C-alpha angles and dihedrals in degrees: 000000000000115000114228108222096177138359123195136171105218130168111249114251092184136018118284133179117239111241091216109042096020091226126127124277101213126220109268093029121118115235142167119263119186127185105210139175124210127168089354091303120123117212144155121241120199128189141157112269088237093054091051090048092049091050088056094043092052091040091237092153091062096064104058138095129232095301094061132220115329132191096260092053091045092053092045092053091045091055091044089056091051094047091048095048104029111028091131095058103024095117096044106038105027105056098124136110114273095260091055089047090053091053091047092050091048091051090049092050092050091052094052 
């Protein structure tokens, strides 16, 4: 499992790409930045706050091996949630980029 050395919530000064949804983190937007170490390699991990929150809400962090949750697995679980809950309207109400889908799912979970 990666070891989190530091977690901060800065405001982006430049554009970043979210490790989970692979969409842009825009300048001026708050995001999550972790400094991690795994297998003796130090690296930074950046993600939208909403993507991190959704990963917690759907307990995505609980299902992974020593390497932790990666973007491909996050996106796969995100799409599985949509297919499971919204198969009847997936082509009419879910045509957004992944970041917008994350925000829509979070809103839905909070209203349940």
